[in-house]
C-alpha positions in Angstrom: 9.1 -18.4 -17.2 8.6 -20.5 -14.1 10.3 -23.9 -13.8 8.2 -27.0 -13.0 10.2 -27.4 -9.8 9.2 -24.0 -8.6 5.6 -24.6 -9.5 5.5 -27.8 -7.5 7.2 -26.3 -4.5 4.2 -24.0 -4.1 1.9 -26.9 -3.4 4.3 -29.5 -1.9 3.3 -28.9 1.7 -0.4 -29.3 0.9 0.3 -32.5 -1.0 2.1 -33.9 2.0 -1.0 -33.4 4.3 -2.7 -36.2 2.4 -0.4 -38.6 4.1 -2.0 -37.6 7.4 -5.5 -38.6 6.3 -6.5 -35.3 4.7 -8.4 -35.1 1.4 -6.7 -32.7 -1.0 -7.7 -31.2 -4.3 -5.3 -29.3 -6.6 -6.9 -27.8 -9.8 -5.4 -26.4 -13.0 -7.9 -23.8 -14.2 -7.9 -21.3 -17.1 -8.9 -20.7 -20.7 -8.2 -23.2 -23.4 -4.5 -23.3 -24.5 -3.2 -21.7 -21.4 -0.9 -24.5 -20.3 -3.1 -26.4 -17.7 -2.1 -29.9 -19.0 1.6 -28.8 -19.1 1.3 -27.7 -15.5 -0.1 -31.0 -14.4 1.6 -33.5 -16.7 4.7 -31.6 -17.9 7.1 -33.3 -20.4 8.9 -36.6 -20.4 12.1 -34.8 -19.3 10.5 -32.2 -17.1 7.5 -33.7 -15.2 4.7 -31.6 -13.9 2.7 -31.6 -10.7 1.2 -35.1 -11.0 4.4 -37.2 -11.1 6.2 -34.9 -8.7 3.4 -35.0 -6.2 3.2 -38.8 -6.1 7.0 -39.2 -6.1 7.1 -37.0 -3.0 4.4 -39.2 -1.3 6.4 -42.3 -2.1 9.5 -40.7 -0.5 7.6 -39.7 2.7 6.2 -43.3 2.9 9.7 -44.8 2.6 11.1 -42.6 5.3 8.3 -43.3 7.8 9.4 -45.4 10.8 6.1 -46.3 12.4 3.5 -46.3 9.5 3.5 -48.6 6.5 1.9 -46.9 3.4 0.3 -48.2 0.3 -0.8 -46.2 -2.7 -3.2 -46.8 -5.6 -4.3 -44.5 -8.5 -7.3 -44.0 -10.6 -7.6 -41.7 -13.6 -11.0 -40.7 -15.0 -12.5 -37.9 -17.2 -15.8 -36.1 -16.9 -16.9 -35.6 -20.6 -20.2 -34.0 -21.4 -21.3 -34.8 -17.8 -20.5 -38.5 -18.2 -17.7 -40.2 -16.2 -15.3 -42.5 -18.1 -12.4 -44.6 -16.8 -9.2 -43.7 -18.7 -7.3 -46.7 -17.4 -9.8 -49.3 -18.7 -10.1 -50.9 -22.1 -13.8 -50.2 -21.8 -13.0 -46.5 -21.4 -16.0 -45.4 -23.5 -18.4 -47.0 -21.0 -20.2 -44.4 -18.9 -19.8 -45.0 -15.1 -22.1 -44.0 -12.3 -21.1 -41.8 -9.4 -22.9 -43.0 -6.3 -23.1 -42.2 -2.6 -22.5 -45.2 -0.4 -22.1 -45.9 3.3 -18.4 -45.0 3.0 -18.9 -41.9 0.9 -18.9 -41.0 -2.8 -17.5 -43.6 -5.2 -17.5 -44.4 -8.9 -19.0 -47.8 -9.6 -16.6 -50.0 -11.7 -13.7 -47.6 -11.6 -10.3 -49.3 -11.9 -7.5 -48.6 -9.4 -3.9 -49.6 -9.9 -1.3 -50.1 -7.1 1.7 -47.8 -7.6 5.1 -47.7 -6.0 7.3 -45.4 -8.2 7.2 -42.5 -10.5 7.6 -44.8 -13.5 4.4 -46.6 -12.4 2.6 -43.3 -12.4 4.1 -42.2 -15.7 2.8 -45.3 -17.4 -0.7 -44.8 -16.1 -0.7 -41.1 -17.1 0.5 -42.0 -20.7 -2.4 -44.5 -21.0 -4.9 -42.0 -19.7 -3.7 -39.3 -22.0 -4.1 -41.5 -25.0 -7.7 -42.2 -24.0 -8.7 -38.7 -23.2 -11.0 -36.8 -25.5 -9.3 -33.9 -27.4 -10.3 -31.9 -30.5 -9.5 -28.8 -32.5 -11.7 -25.9 -31.1 -10.3 -23.2 -33.4 -8.0 -22.0 -30.6 -6.1 -25.2 -29.7 -5.5 -28.1 -32.1 -5.6 -30.5 -29.2 -7.9 -28.9 -26.8 -9.0 -31.1 -23.9 -12.7 -31.6 -24.0 -13.0 -33.1 -20.6 -12.0 -32.6 -17.0 -9.3 -35.2 -16.0 -9.1 -36.4 -12.4 -6.1 -38.3 -11.2 -6.7 -39.6 -7.7 -4.2 -41.2 -5.4 -5.7 -43.3 -2.5 -3.3 -43.5 0.5 -3.6 -46.0 3.2 -1.3 -45.9 6.2 -1.1 -48.7 8.8 0.5 -48.0 12.1 3.0 -50.8 12.8 2.3 -51.0 16.6 -1.5 -50.7 16.8 -2.6 -51.7 13.3 -4.8 -48.5 13.1 -5.2 -47.2 9.6 -5.1 -43.7 8.1 -6.9 -43.0 4.8 -6.0 -39.9 2.7 -6.9 -38.9 -0.9 -5.0 -36.6 -3.3 -7.0 -35.4 -6.3 -5.1 -33.7 -9.1 -7.5 -32.2 -11.6 -6.7 -30.9 -15.1 -9.8 -28.9 -15.9 -11.1 -28.4 -19.4 -10.5 -24.9 -20.6 -13.1 -22.2 -20.3 -14.3 -21.0 -23.7 -16.1 -18.0 -25.2 -18.4 -19.6 -27.8 -18.2 -16.6 -30.2 -14.4 -17.1 -30.4 -14.4 -20.8 -31.0 -17.4 -20.7 -33.4 -18.3 -24.1 -32.1 -21.0 -26.1 -33.7 -22.6 -29.5 -33.2 -20.6 -31.8 -30.9 -18.0 -29.1 -30.2 -20.8 -26.7 -29.1 -22.3 -29.3 -26.8 -18.8 -29.9 -25.3 -18.1 -26.2 -24.7 -21.5 -25.7 -23.1 -21.0 -28.6 -20.7 -17.5 -27.4 -19.9 -18.6 -23.9 -19.1 -21.6 -25.1 -17.0 -19.4 -27.4 -14.9 -16.8 -24.7 -14.3 -19.6 -22.4 -13.2 -20.9 -25.2 -10.9 -17.5 -25.6 -9.4 -17.3 -21.8 -8.7 -20.8 -21.9 -7.1 -19.6 -24.7 -4.8 -16.5 -22.9 -3.8 -18.4 -19.7 -3.2 -21.0 -21.5 -1.1 -18.3 -23.1 1.1 -16.5 -19.8 1.4 -19.7 -18.2 2.6 -20.5 -21.1 5.0 -23.8 -21.6 3.2 -26.2 -24.1 4.6 -26.7 -25.6 1.1 -23.8 -26.4 -1.1 -24.8 -27.3 -4.7 -22.6 -30.4 -5.2 -25.1 -32.1 -7.3 -25.2 -29.4 -10.0 -22.4 -31.2 -11.9 -20.7 -34.6 -12.0 -17.3 -33.1 -11.1 -18.4 -31.4 -7.9 -20.6 -34.4 -6.8 -17.6 -36.7 -7.4 -15.1 -34.4 -5.5 -17.4 -33.2 -2.7 -15.5 -35.0 0.1 -12.3 -33.3 -1.0 -13.9 -29.9 -1.3 -15.5 -29.6 2.1 -14.2 -27.4 4.9 -12.1 -30.2 6.5 -10.2 -30.7 3.2 -7.5 -28.7 1.5 -8.1 -27.1 -1.9 -5.6 -25.2 -4.2 -5.9 -23.9 -7.7 -3.5 -22.9 -10.4 -4.9 -20.2 -12.5 -3.3 -20.5 -16.0 -3.1 -17.4 -18.2 -2.2 -17.3 -21.9 0.4 -14.5 -22.2 -0.4 -13.6 -25.8 -2.0 -10.2 -26.3 -4.3 -11.7 -28.8 -6.0 -13.6 -25.9 -6.3 -10.7 -23.5 -10.0 -10.4 -24.0 -10.5 -14.1 -23.5 -8.4 -14.1 -20.4 -10.5 -11.3 -18.8 -13.8 -12.7 -19.8 -13.1 -16.4 -19.0 -11.6 -15.6 -15.5 -13.2 -12.5 -14.2 -16.6 -13.9 -13.9 -15.5 -16.8 -11.7 -12.4 -15.3 -10.0 -14.2 -14.1 -7.0 -16.0 -17.4 -6.5 -12.9 -19.5 -7.0 -10.6 -17.4 -4.7 -12.8 -17.6 -1.6 -11.1 -19.5 1.3 -12.8 -22.8 2.1 
């Protein structure tokens, strides 16, 4: 078993680069019930990557002598190719992802100023209670959406007033599924199809970037369109690949990961 501290240590240096104006994406990817949400959220007494990452940013900000930092957070889900704000009372309202003069944004998305780990924990608890989960015959509480926690970082240099803008995206992807194993029908089937298509679209984007392709298919899914500024070659991207250790899931592990592994592992 690997402790949460050791897991976070693997990505901590990349997280810190967001304080210098770099856009960062960290994904948790793998089959359903493989521990992605545990990796990102952890438990109340053993927090995962999300809280640890933001607490480390707060510490860097406090120790800075010449830059004043502020932080805000949004949390959304991409469910059946629709974007929903998990921090809003109107969380079932579908939001539009748009391209504006300052880049990609989600119209109407709420952002909350944060200063401490407890601030972040409260927002994560609210988002988790609003996220879509269901029994898919493999996991009683399978996440049916991709969750994206974004921390917006603004640094203002005390002498010149110049500003630095960075963005840290922490993404708990919905689990890949083999439909014959879940025996999904109706809404569960639609969810599984959209999950698998969007994961394939993410793999296609990573592969295109890794191959320096002239065309990168960001628009093939809401997730990649939303995250495109944090996936490009001037950004930093890391991915946890979560594996269910049970021998009963060996076939699922091979099938759900082998088809995308080469795409997902290409350097960007």
